[in-house]
SEVEX-295672 format. One record per residue (C-alpha): residue number from 1; residue in one letter; x, y, z. Coordinates in steps of 0.1 Angstrom, whole numbers. Each point is the difference from the previous one (the first is absolute). Example, Ala and Ser with C-alpha at 12.3 -4.5 7.8 and 13.67 -1.06 7.14 Angstrom:
2
+--------+-------+-------+-------+-------+
: vexkol : lumfi :    xx :    yy :    zz :
+--------+-------+-------+-------+-------+
:      1 :     A :   123 :   -45 :    78 :
:      2 :     S :    14 :    34 :    -7 :
+--------+-------+-------+-------+-------+
This chain:
235
+--------+-------+-------+-------+-------+
: vexkol : lumfi :    xx :    yy :    zz :
+--------+-------+-------+-------+-------+
:      1 :     M :   -48 :  -259 :  -179 :
:      2 :     I :     7 :    -6 :   -38 :
:      3 :     A :    17 :    34 :    -3 :
:      4 :     M :    21 :    -7 :    31 :
:      5 :     S :    12 :   -35 :   -11 :
:      6 :     P :    31 :    13 :   -19 :
:      7 :     I :    11 :    17 :    29 :
:      8 :     L :    -7 :   -28 :    23 :
:      9 :     N :    19 :   -24 :   -23 :
:     10 :     A :    29 :    25 :    -1 :
:     11 :     Y :     1 :     0 :    38 :
:     12 :     F :     1 :   -38 :     3 :
:     13 :     Q :    26 :    -3 :   -27 :
:     14 :     A :    22 :    26 :    16 :
:     15 :     D :    31 :    -7 :    21 :
:     16 :     L :     3 :     9 :    36 :
:     17 :     F :    11 :    36 :    -7 :
:     18 :     G :   -28 :     5 :   -25 :
:     19 :     K :   -25 :   -13 :    25 :
:     20 :     F :    13 :    26 :    25 :
:     21 :     I :    -6 :    28 :   -24 :
:     22 :     F :   -35 :   -12 :    -7 :
:     23 :     F :    -7 :    -3 :    37 :
:     24 :     S :    14 :    34 :     7 :
:     25 :     L :   -23 :    15 :   -27 :
:     26 :     F :   -29 :   -18 :    17 :
:     27 :     I :     9 :    15 :    34 :
:     28 :     L :     2 :    35 :   -15 :
:     29 :     S :   -35 :    -4 :   -18 :
:     30 :     I :   -17 :   -13 :    33 :
:     31 :     T :    16 :    28 :    20 :
:     32 :     S :   -12 :    27 :   -24 :
:     33 :     W :   -34 :   -14 :    -1 :
:     34 :     V :    -2 :    -3 :    38 :
:     35 :     I :     9 :    37 :     4 :
:     36 :     L :   -25 :    10 :   -27 :
:     37 :     L :   -29 :   -19 :    16 :
:     38 :     H :     8 :    12 :    34 :
:     39 :     K :     2 :    36 :   -11 :
:     40 :     L :   -33 :    -4 :   -18 :
:     41 :     Y :   -16 :   -15 :    31 :
:     42 :     L :    15 :    29 :    21 :
:     43 :     A :   -14 :    26 :   -25 :
:     44 :     K :   -35 :   -15 :     3 :
:     45 :     K :     1 :    -2 :    37 :
:     46 :     L :    15 :    36 :     5 :
:     47 :     K :   -26 :    15 :   -23 :
:     48 :     L :   -29 :   -15 :    21 :
:     49 :     L :    16 :    10 :    33 :
:     50 :     N :     9 :    35 :   -11 :
:     51 :     S :   -35 :     6 :   -16 :
:     52 :     R :   -17 :    -9 :    33 :
:     53 :     F :    23 :    22 :    21 :
:     54 :     E :    -5 :    30 :   -24 :
:     55 :     K :   -37 :    -3 :     5 :
:     56 :     K :     5 :    -1 :    38 :
:     57 :     V :    21 :    32 :    -3 :
:     58 :     Q :   -27 :    17 :   -21 :
:     59 :     T :   -27 :    -9 :    26 :
:     60 :     N :    21 :    15 :    28 :
:     61 :     N :    10 :    31 :   -19 :
:     62 :     E :   -11 :    23 :    28 :
:     63 :     N :    25 :   -14 :    25 :
:     64 :     I :    28 :   -15 :   -19 :
:     65 :     L :    18 :   -12 :    31 :
:     66 :     S :   -29 :   -20 :    14 :
:     67 :     I :     3 :   -30 :   -23 :
:     68 :     N :     5 :   -33 :    19 :
:     69 :     I :    31 :   -20 :   -10 :
:     70 :     N :     2 :   -37 :    -1 :
:     71 :     S :    36 :    -7 :    13 :
:     72 :     N :     0 :   -34 :   -15 :
:     73 :     S :    -4 :    13 :   -36 :
:     74 :     T :    26 :    16 :   -22 :
:     75 :     Y :    -4 :    14 :   -35 :
:     76 :     P :    12 :    32 :   -16 :
:     77 :     Y :   -31 :    23 :     5 :
:     78 :     L :    -2 :   -11 :    37 :
:     79 :     N :    38 :     6 :     5 :
:     80 :     I :    -2 :    33 :   -15 :
:     81 :     Y :   -29 :    10 :    22 :
:     82 :     K :    18 :   -13 :    30 :
:     83 :     S :    30 :    22 :    -9 :
:     84 :     L :   -22 :    30 :    -4 :
:     85 :     K :   -18 :    -7 :    33 :
:     86 :     D :    30 :    -6 :    21 :
:     87 :     K :    19 :    30 :   -14 :
:     88 :     T :   -31 :    24 :     3 :
:     89 :     L :    -6 :   -11 :    37 :
:     90 :     E :    37 :     6 :     7 :
:     91 :     I :    -2 :    35 :   -13 :
:     92 :     L :   -33 :     8 :    16 :
:     93 :     N :    14 :   -10 :    33 :
:     94 :     K :    31 :    20 :    -4 :
:     95 :     N :   -21 :    30 :   -10 :
:     96 :     R :   -23 :    -5 :    30 :
:     97 :     F :    30 :    -1 :    23 :
:     98 :     F :    15 :    33 :   -13 :
:     99 :     I :   -32 :    20 :    -2 :
:    100 :     N :   -15 :   -13 :    33 :
:    101 :     E :   -33 :    -6 :   -17 :
:    102 :     K :   -20 :   -32 :     7 :
:    103 :     K :   -28 :     1 :   -26 :
:    104 :     N :     4 :    18 :   -32 :
:    105 :     V :    36 :    -9 :   -12 :
:    106 :     Y :     9 :     8 :   -35 :
:    107 :     M :    29 :    -5 :   -24 :
:    108 :     S :    21 :    24 :   -21 :
:    109 :     S :     7 :    -3 :   -37 :
:    110 :     K :    35 :   -13 :    10 :
:    111 :     D :   -16 :   -28 :    20 :
:    112 :     I :   -22 :    -9 :   -30 :
:    113 :     E :    32 :     0 :   -23 :
:    114 :     L :    17 :   -22 :    26 :
:    115 :     I :   -28 :   -25 :     0 :
:    116 :     D :    -1 :     1 :   -37 :
:    117 :     S :    37 :    -9 :    -2 :
:    118 :     H :    -5 :   -27 :    26 :
:    119 :     L :   -26 :   -16 :   -23 :
:    120 :     D :    23 :     2 :   -30 :
:    121 :     V :    25 :   -20 :    20 :
:    122 :     E :   -27 :   -27 :     8 :
:    123 :     I :   -11 :    -1 :   -36 :
:    124 :     L :    36 :    -7 :   -11 :
:    125 :     K :     1 :   -27 :    25 :
:    126 :     Q :   -31 :   -16 :   -12 :
:    127 :     T :    12 :     1 :   -36 :
:    128 :     K :    32 :   -17 :    10 :
:    129 :     L :   -20 :   -29 :    16 :
:    130 :     L :   -20 :    -3 :   -32 :
:    131 :     E :    32 :    -2 :   -20 :
:    132 :     K :    14 :   -27 :    24 :
:    133 :     N :    14 :   -30 :   -21 :
:    134 :     L :    -9 :    18 :   -33 :
:    135 :     F :    37 :     2 :   -10 :
:    136 :     I :    -2 :   -38 :    -7 :
:    137 :     L :   -20 :     4 :   -31 :
:    138 :     P :    26 :    22 :   -19 :
:    139 :     T :    26 :   -25 :    12 :
:    140 :     V :   -20 :   -29 :   -16 :
:    141 :     V :    -5 :    21 :   -32 :
:    142 :     T :    38 :     4 :    -3 :
:    143 :     L :    11 :   -35 :    13 :
:    144 :     G :   -26 :   -20 :   -19 :
:    145 :     P :    14 :     6 :   -35 :
:    146 :     F :    35 :    -2 :    12 :
:    147 :     L :    -7 :   -36 :    14 :
:    148 :     G :   -17 :    -8 :   -32 :
:    149 :     L :    31 :    12 :   -19 :
:    150 :     L :    23 :   -20 :    22 :
:    151 :     G :   -21 :   -31 :    -7 :
:    152 :     T :     2 :     8 :   -38 :
:    153 :     V :    38 :     3 :     1 :
:    154 :     W :     3 :   -32 :    21 :
:    155 :     G :   -22 :   -19 :   -23 :
:    156 :     I :    20 :    11 :   -31 :
:    157 :     L :    31 :    -8 :    18 :
:    158 :     I :   -12 :   -35 :     7 :
:    159 :     T :   -10 :    -3 :   -36 :
:    160 :     F :    35 :    10 :   -14 :
:    161 :     N :    17 :   -22 :    26 :
:    162 :     T :   -20 :   -30 :   -12 :
:    163 :     L :     8 :     8 :   -37 :
:    164 :     Q :    37 :     3 :     7 :
:    165 :     T :     5 :   -30 :    20 :
:    166 :     Q :   -24 :   -26 :   -13 :
:    167 :     S :   -17 :   -11 :   -32 :
:    168 :     L :   -30 :    20 :   -12 :
:    169 :     L :   -19 :   -32 :    -9 :
:    170 :     N :     5 :   -16 :    33 :
:    171 :     N :    -8 :    30 :    21 :
:    172 :     N :   -30 :    16 :   -18 :
:    173 :     T :   -20 :    -1 :    32 :
:    174 :     S :    26 :    18 :    21 :
:    175 :     I :     3 :    27 :   -27 :
:    176 :     L :   -37 :     5 :    -2 :
:    177 :     S :    -5 :     1 :    38 :
:    178 :     G :    28 :    28 :     2 :
:    179 :     L :   -17 :    20 :   -27 :
:    180 :     S :   -33 :    -5 :    17 :
:    181 :     M :    13 :    12 :    34 :
:    182 :     A :    15 :    30 :   -17 :
:    183 :     L :   -32 :    12 :   -16 :
:    184 :     S :   -22 :   -10 :    29 :
:    185 :     T :    19 :    20 :    27 :
:    186 :     T :    -3 :    31 :   -22 :
:    187 :     V :   -37 :    -5 :    -3 :
:    188 :     V :    -5 :    -6 :    37 :
:    189 :     G :    23 :    30 :    10 :
:    190 :     L :   -22 :    22 :   -21 :
:    191 :     M :   -32 :   -15 :    14 :
:    192 :     V :    13 :     7 :    35 :
:    193 :     A :    11 :    36 :    -8 :
:    194 :     I :   -30 :    13 :   -20 :
:    195 :     P :   -26 :    -5 :    27 :
:    196 :     A :    23 :    13 :    27 :
:    197 :     L :     5 :    31 :   -20 :
:    198 :     I :   -37 :     6 :    -4 :
:    199 :     A :    -7 :    -7 :    36 :
:    200 :     Y :    27 :    24 :    10 :
:    201 :     N :   -13 :    29 :   -21 :
:    202 :     Y :   -35 :    -7 :    12 :
:    203 :     L :    10 :     0 :    36 :
:    204 :     K :    21 :    31 :    -3 :
:    205 :     N :   -29 :    18 :   -15 :
:    206 :     W :   -25 :   -12 :    26 :
:    207 :     I :    24 :    11 :    27 :
:    208 :     K :     4 :    35 :   -16 :
:    209 :     N :   -39 :     3 :    -2 :
:    210 :     F :    -4 :   -12 :    36 :
:    211 :     R :    26 :    26 :    12 :
:    212 :     N :   -21 :    27 :   -16 :
:    213 :     D :   -31 :   -13 :    17 :
:    214 :     M :    19 :     2 :    33 :
:    215 :     L :    11 :    35 :    -7 :
:    216 :     H :   -36 :    10 :    -9 :
:    217 :     F :   -13 :   -17 :    33 :
:    218 :     S :    28 :    19 :    19 :
:    219 :     H :    -8 :    32 :   -14 :
:    220 :     G :   -38 :    -5 :     9 :
:    221 :     L :    10 :    -6 :    35 :
:    222 :     I :    22 :    30 :     2 :
:    223 :     T :   -28 :    22 :   -14 :
:    224 :     T :   -26 :   -13 :    25 :
:    225 :     L :    25 :     4 :    28 :
:    226 :     E :     8 :    35 :   -11 :
:    227 :     I :   -36 :    11 :     0 :
:    228 :     Q :    -6 :   -14 :    35 :
:    229 :     Y :    32 :    10 :    18 :
:    230 :     R :    17 :    29 :   -18 :
:    231 :     N :     0 :    33 :    18 :
:    232 :     V :    15 :    31 :   -15 :
:    233 :     D :     7 :    14 :    35 :
:    234 :     V :    24 :   -28 :     8 :
:    235 :     K :    35 :     7 :   -14 :
+--------+-------+-------+-------+-------+
């Protein structure tokens, strides 16, 4: 509280426009922290759900399409598996229709490649969902210092206007309040931008690593599927 008292004093001594700048910086700070905390909670939740589902896949390796799906749940690994299962069953039904075989239906290498491409699209979709609202952080990083600079210029303008129009001795308080606002908005702008920059870089790196995990999971599913259903006789 002691360290924040100069900034609080500058806020209460500022004029209406100065208070608006302080308030805008406060809103930017709250927004960036809400996004960061939400993404951190999401990262922890998805890590747990994906880990459980990956273990379920490993225990059903012998029949990859037999895993029960909870339709009420949705998370990246489950959605990737759903995409794999739906596309695989579609292809198997098509092959069953054309070769008039009711039991041992297989897939060609082209079918496997098609499913692999289908999963790549699903991974891209999941990545975009993870990046939702992330653009706000670089906006805060850019806008925070600019608002701080605006407050600085405005505070200096008020100070010079006071010096020009009235006596220095009679308006010492007005001059100090203008300088205080000028310096405080710069400090607050940087205090808003720096955590937002760190949060953005951290989240971008997390999403990159998460996408690599999804690709690894996807390739594991494709490999298992290929072992079970590929037949060199099917062209």
